[in-house]
C-alpha positions as CSV (number, residue, x, y, z in Angstrom):
1,X,-14.1,21.9,7.9
2,X,-11.9,22.9,5.0
3,X,-8.8,22.8,7.3
4,X,-9.8,19.3,8.4
5,X,-10.2,18.1,4.8
6,X,-6.9,19.5,3.8
7,X,-5.2,17.9,6.8
8,X,-6.8,14.6,5.7
9,X,-5.0,15.0,2.3
10,X,-1.8,15.7,4.2
11,X,-2.2,12.6,6.3
12,X,-2.8,10.6,3.1
13,X,0.5,12.0,1.8
14,X,2.2,11.3,5.1
15,X,1.1,7.6,5.2
16,X,2.6,6.7,1.8
17,X,5.6,8.9,2.4
18,X,6.6,7.0,5.5
19,X,5.8,3.7,3.9
20,X,8.0,4.7,0.9
21,X,10.9,5.4,3.3
22,X,10.2,2.2,5.2
23,X,10.1,0.0,2.1
24,X,13.7,1.1,1.2
25,X,15.2,1.0,4.7
26,X,13.5,-2.1,6.2
27,X,14.6,-4.7,3.7
28,X,18.2,-3.3,3.7
29,X,18.3,-3.4,7.5
30,X,16.9,-7.0,7.5
31,X,19.5,-8.1,5.0
32,X,22.3,-6.5,7.0
33,X,21.0,-8.5,10.0
34,X,21.4,-11.7,8.1
35,X,18.0,-12.3,6.6
36,X,17.8,-14.8,3.7
37,X,15.3,-14.6,0.8
38,X,12.4,-16.2,2.6
39,X,13.0,-14.0,5.7
40,X,13.0,-10.9,3.6
41,X,9.6,-12.0,2.3
42,X,8.5,-12.7,5.8
43,X,9.6,-9.2,6.8
44,X,7.8,-7.7,3.9
45,X,4.5,-9.5,4.5
46,X,4.5,-9.9,8.3
47,X,2.4,-6.8,8.9
48,X,-0.2,-7.9,6.3
49,X,-1.0,-11.1,8.2
50,X,-3.1,-9.0,10.6
51,X,-3.9,-6.2,8.0
52,X,-5.8,-8.8,5.9
53,X,-8.7,-8.9,8.3
54,X,-8.3,-5.9,10.8
55,X,-9.4,-3.1,8.4
56,X,-13.0,-4.5,8.3
57,X,-13.4,-4.1,12.1
58,X,-11.5,-0.8,12.1
59,X,-13.8,0.5,9.3
60,X,-16.9,-0.5,11.2
61,X,-15.4,1.4,14.2
62,X,-15.1,4.5,12.0
63,X,-18.7,4.2,10.8
64,X,-20.0,4.0,14.4
65,X,-17.7,6.2,16.4
66,X,-16.3,8.6,13.7
67,X,-13.0,8.5,12.0
68,X,-11.0,10.9,14.2
69,X,-10.3,8.3,17.0
70,X,-8.8,5.6,14.8
71,X,-6.6,8.0,12.9
72,X,-5.3,9.6,16.1
73,X,-4.6,6.2,17.7
74,X,-2.5,5.2,14.7
75,X,-0.5,8.4,14.6
76,X,0.6,8.0,18.2
77,X,1.2,4.2,18.0
78,X,3.2,4.1,14.7
79,X,6.2,6.1,16.0
80,X,6.6,3.4,18.7
81,X,7.1,0.7,16.0
82,X,9.6,2.9,14.0
83,X,11.5,3.5,17.2
84,X,11.9,-0.2,17.6
85,X,13.0,-0.5,14.0
86,X,15.6,2.1,14.7
87,X,17.0,0.5,17.9
88,X,16.7,-3.2,16.9
89,X,19.8,-5.3,16.5
90,X,17.8,-8.6,16.1
91,X,16.0,-9.9,13.0
92,X,13.5,-11.6,15.2
93,X,12.6,-8.4,17.0
94,X,12.4,-6.7,13.6
95,X,9.8,-9.3,12.3
96,X,7.9,-9.1,15.6
97,X,7.6,-5.3,15.3
98,X,6.5,-5.7,11.7
99,X,3.7,-8.0,12.8
100,X,2.6,-5.4,15.4
101,X,2.7,-2.7,12.7
102,X,-0.1,-4.6,11.0
103,X,-2.4,-3.9,14.0
104,X,-1.9,-0.1,13.4
105,X,-2.4,0.6,9.7
106,X,-6.0,-0.8,9.7
107,X,-7.1,2.1,11.8
108,X,-5.6,4.6,9.4
109,X,-6.4,3.9,5.7
110,X,-10.1,2.9,5.9
111,X,-10.8,5.9,8.2
112,X,-9.0,8.4,5.9
113,X,-10.7,6.9,2.8
114,X,-14.1,7.1,4.5
115,X,-13.5,10.7,5.7
116,X,-12.7,11.9,2.2
117,X,-15.5,9.9,0.5
118,X,-18.1,11.3,3.0
119,X,-16.9,14.9,2.9
120,X,-15.7,15.2,-0.7
121,X,-17.3,12.4,-2.8
122,X,-15.6,11.6,-6.2
123,X,-13.7,14.9,-6.3
124,X,-12.4,14.3,-2.8
125,X,-11.2,10.8,-3.7
126,X,-9.4,12.3,-6.7
127,X,-7.4,14.7,-4.4
128,X,-7.0,11.9,-1.9
129,X,-5.4,9.7,-4.5
130,X,-3.2,12.6,-5.7
131,X,-2.1,13.2,-2.1
132,X,-1.0,9.7,-1.3
133,X,0.4,9.4,-4.8
134,X,2.8,12.3,-4.1
135,X,3.7,10.6,-0.8
136,X,4.5,7.4,-2.7
137,X,6.5,9.4,-5.2
138,X,8.7,11.3,-2.7
139,X,9.0,8.7,0.0
140,X,11.2,6.2,-1.7
141,X,13.5,8.9,-3.0
142,X,13.8,10.4,0.5
143,X,14.3,6.9,1.9
144,X,17.1,6.1,-0.5
145,X,18.9,9.4,0.2
146,X,18.4,9.0,4.0
147,X,19.7,5.5,4.1
148,X,22.7,6.5,2.0
149,X,23.5,9.5,4.2
150,X,22.4,8.3,7.7
151,X,22.0,4.5,7.5
152,X,18.8,2.5,8.0
153,X,18.6,3.0,11.8
154,X,18.8,6.8,11.8
155,X,16.3,6.9,8.9
156,X,13.7,5.2,11.2
157,X,14.5,7.8,13.9
158,X,13.6,10.5,11.3
159,X,10.3,8.8,10.6
160,X,9.5,8.5,14.3
161,X,10.0,12.3,14.9
162,X,8.0,13.2,11.7
163,X,5.0,11.0,12.6
164,X,4.9,12.0,16.3
165,X,4.8,15.7,15.3
166,X,1.9,15.0,12.9
167,X,0.1,13.1,15.6
168,X,0.2,16.2,17.9
169,X,-1.1,18.4,15.0
170,X,-3.9,16.0,14.2
171,X,-5.5,16.6,17.6
172,X,-6.3,20.2,16.6
173,X,-6.5,19.9,12.8
174,X,-8.3,16.7,12.0
175,X,-12.0,16.5,12.8
176,X,-12.9,13.2,11.2
177,X,-16.3,12.2,9.8
178,X,-19.2,9.8,10.4
179,X,-21.8,8.4,8.1
180,X,-25.2,9.9,8.5
181,X,-27.7,7.7,10.3
182,X,-29.7,7.5,7.1
183,X,-27.0,5.8,5.2
184,X,-25.3,4.1,8.1
185,X,-28.1,1.7,8.9
186,X,-28.2,-0.4,5.7
187,X,-28.7,-4.0,6.4
188,X,-26.2,-5.4,4.0
189,X,-22.9,-4.1,2.6
190,X,-22.3,-5.3,-1.0
191,X,-19.1,-5.0,-2.9
192,X,-18.4,-6.4,-6.4
193,X,-15.8,-9.2,-6.1
194,X,-13.8,-8.1,-9.1
195,X,-12.7,-4.9,-7.2
196,X,-11.5,-7.0,-4.3
197,X,-9.6,-9.4,-6.6
198,X,-7.9,-6.4,-8.2
199,X,-7.1,-5.0,-4.7
200,X,-5.6,-8.3,-3.7
201,X,-3.4,-8.2,-6.9
202,X,-2.5,-4.6,-6.1
203,X,-1.2,-5.6,-2.6
204,X,0.5,-8.7,-3.9
205,X,2.4,-6.9,-6.7
206,X,3.2,-3.7,-4.9
207,X,4.4,-5.1,-1.6
208,X,6.1,-8.1,-3.2
209,X,8.1,-5.9,-5.5
210,X,9.0,-3.4,-2.9
211,X,10.1,-6.2,-0.5
212,X,12.6,-7.6,-2.9
213,X,13.8,-4.8,-5.1
214,X,16.0,-3.0,-2.5
215,X,17.7,-6.3,-1.6
216,X,18.2,-7.3,-5.3
217,X,19.9,-4.0,-5.8
218,X,22.0,-4.3,-2.7
219,X,23.2,-7.7,-3.7
220,X,24.2,-6.3,-7.1
221,X,26.0,-3.3,-5.5
222,X,23.5,-0.8,-6.6
223,X,23.4,2.3,-4.4
224,X,20.4,2.9,-2.2
225,X,20.1,6.4,-3.8
226,X,19.4,4.6,-7.2
227,X,16.9,2.3,-5.5
228,X,15.0,5.3,-4.1
229,X,15.1,7.0,-7.4
230,X,13.7,4.0,-9.3
231,X,11.0,3.5,-6.7
232,X,10.2,7.2,-6.9
233,X,9.8,6.8,-10.6
234,X,7.4,4.0,-9.9
235,X,5.5,6.3,-7.6
236,X,5.4,9.0,-10.2
237,X,3.9,6.8,-12.9
238,X,1.4,5.4,-10.3
239,X,0.4,9.0,-9.5
240,X,0.0,9.9,-13.2
241,X,-2.1,6.8,-13.8
242,X,-4.3,7.5,-10.8
243,X,-5.0,11.1,-11.8
244,X,-5.6,10.1,-15.4
245,X,-7.9,7.3,-14.4
246,X,-9.8,9.6,-12.0
247,X,-10.5,12.0,-14.9
248,X,-11.6,9.2,-17.2
249,X,-13.7,7.1,-14.8
250,X,-17.0,8.6,-15.8
251,X,-16.3,7.6,-19.4
252,X,-14.8,4.2,-18.6
253,X,-17.3,3.1,-16.0
254,X,-18.9,0.6,-18.3
255,X,-15.5,-0.9,-19.3
256,X,-13.9,-1.1,-15.8
257,X,-14.6,-4.8,-15.3
258,X,-13.0,-5.6,-18.7
259,X,-9.9,-3.4,-18.1
260,X,-9.2,-4.4,-14.5
261,X,-7.9,-8.0,-15.2
262,X,-5.6,-6.6,-18.0
263,X,-4.2,-4.0,-15.7
264,X,-3.6,-6.6,-13.0
265,X,-1.8,-8.9,-15.4
266,X,0.4,-6.1,-16.8
267,X,1.4,-5.0,-13.3
268,X,2.6,-8.6,-12.5
269,X,4.6,-9.0,-15.7
270,X,6.3,-5.6,-15.6
271,X,9.2,-6.6,-13.2
272,X,10.3,-9.3,-15.6
273,X,12.1,-6.5,-17.4
274,X,14.7,-6.6,-14.7
275,X,15.9,-9.9,-16.1
276,X,16.9,-8.1,-19.3
277,X,19.7,-6.1,-17.8
278,X,20.4,-2.7,-16.2
279,X,18.8,-0.8,-19.0
280,X,15.4,-1.9,-17.7
281,X,16.0,-1.0,-14.1
282,X,14.1,2.3,-14.5
283,X,11.6,1.0,-17.0
284,X,10.2,-2.0,-15.0
285,X,9.4,-0.1,-11.8
286,X,7.8,2.7,-13.9
287,X,5.6,0.3,-15.8
288,X,4.7,-1.4,-12.5
289,X,3.7,1.9,-11.0
290,X,1.6,2.8,-14.1
291,X,-0.5,-0.4,-14.0
292,X,-0.8,-0.3,-10.2
293,X,-2.1,3.2,-10.3
294,X,-4.8,2.3,-12.9
295,X,-5.8,-0.8,-10.9
296,X,-6.0,1.1,-7.6
297,X,-8.0,4.0,-9.0
298,X,-10.6,1.9,-10.8
299,X,-11.0,-0.6,-7.9
300,X,-11.4,2.0,-5.0
301,X,-13.8,4.0,-7.1
302,X,-15.9,0.9,-7.7
303,X,-16.0,0.1,-4.0
304,X,-16.7,3.6,-2.5
305,X,-18.8,5.2,-5.2
306,X,-22.2,4.3,-3.7
307,X,-23.4,5.7,-0.4
308,X,-23.7,3.9,2.9
309,X,-21.2,2.1,5.3
310,X,-18.2,3.6,3.5
311,X,-16.0,2.9,6.4
312,X,-16.9,-0.8,6.3
313,X,-16.5,-0.9,2.5
314,X,-13.1,0.8,2.8
315,X,-12.2,-1.8,5.4
316,X,-13.1,-4.7,3.1
317,X,-11.1,-3.0,0.3
318,X,-8.0,-2.6,2.5
319,X,-8.4,-6.1,3.8
320,X,-8.1,-7.4,0.3
321,X,-4.9,-5.3,-0.2
322,X,-3.6,-6.7,3.1
323,X,-4.2,-10.3,2.1
324,X,-2.3,-9.7,-1.2
325,X,0.5,-7.9,0.7
326,X,0.9,-10.9,3.0
327,X,0.7,-13.7,0.4
328,X,2.8,-11.9,-2.2
329,X,6.2,-11.6,-0.4
330,X,5.9,-15.1,1.1
331,X,5.2,-16.8,-2.3
332,X,8.1,-14.9,-3.8
333,X,10.3,-15.7,-0.9
334,X,9.5,-19.4,-1.0
335,X,10.2,-19.6,-4.7
336,X,13.4,-17.7,-4.4
337,X,14.7,-19.7,-1.5
338,X,13.7,-23.3,-2.4
339,X,12.7,-23.6,-6.0
340,X,14.8,-21.3,-8.2
341,X,17.8,-19.8,-6.4
342,X,18.5,-16.8,-8.4
343,X,18.6,-13.1,-7.6
344,X,15.7,-12.6,-10.0
345,X,13.6,-15.7,-9.2
346,X,11.2,-13.8,-7.0
347,X,10.0,-11.8,-10.0
348,X,9.4,-15.0,-12.0
349,X,7.2,-16.2,-9.1
350,X,5.4,-12.9,-9.2
351,X,4.7,-13.2,-13.0
352,X,3.3,-16.7,-12.6
353,X,1.1,-15.6,-9.8
354,X,-0.2,-12.7,-11.9
355,X,-1.7,-15.1,-14.4
356,X,-3.7,-16.8,-11.7
357,X,-4.9,-13.5,-10.1
358,X,-5.9,-11.9,-13.5
359,X,-7.9,-15.1,-14.2
360,X,-9.6,-14.7,-10.7
361,X,-10.4,-11.1,-11.5
362,X,-12.0,-12.1,-14.8
363,X,-14.1,-14.8,-13.2
364,X,-15.3,-12.5,-10.4
365,X,-16.6,-9.8,-12.8
366,X,-20.3,-10.3,-12.0
367,X,-20.1,-11.7,-8.5
368,X,-21.0,-9.6,-5.4
369,X,-19.8,-10.1,-1.8
370,X,-22.5,-9.4,0.8
371,X,-21.6,-8.8,4.5
């Protein structure tokens, strides 16, 4: 049982590690294949079109059949997509593969979150956040170094081999979990809407920034090594924020609904520092990571703290992140391509959107969603 739980933490690390590598390599490969600003946004958000609703169904599957099957399916399917990324010489094929990738991640994150919440409770979620936070810290740095040394295509070949090896190990090392019948059969699943609004903002700001930052740097002749380093710094501050928030959640529980809208707004405004010059290229991603970490830790704790149907709740939570991850890059791309044609215009669109989403979070502070 302990081995399975530790392997779940490894899988949480692996998930954000490969995403960190992908978010450096994929925009650069798309740009080299001739993608414009809107197409970069489409490439960044394409997988989230499906991810915005699939986690709910995948989460229910984990509640009913156990979490081992969905996680194993993902680990064997994802290397197929990264192999396509590696071999592709067409932007259209790259975008199509990105859409199909959105079918795979919904089986992964809700099942892992449910597994850890069932077997480890609040303490388990703290280590889970730490694990994927380390992945988010090291992935971009590794991605930048790999793209610099090997190029984008060979970087995806590396991800393919790593994930396939982990898939084989998961057959023997990951047991999965299932809700007890006592907690599984609740008639309604209720989630406070403020946590879903914050999750939407988390997806919007995180995916939007990571979709455009590598291309912004590439256009300004900034090395991919620096891009990876800055994104790793973002991951470090996100990790510190998540761990710190996890330690303080008991004391801050009564203030969460007041702090969340502020955290969301601060995350959206942080990238505006890029407009102030190269001196802010490390500061802006770091501040973004800090506020994203606080937002994520408070919102996932609010969603998964109570017992019952945790796979479904995790699915709803991940769907909200997916919706934000889809809408964010597209809005930023439309703004950059057609309204304000500047290398920094996407971040202006991001800041304006943040004002709206923070207001949505504030208005949703006492509303519950029932399914």
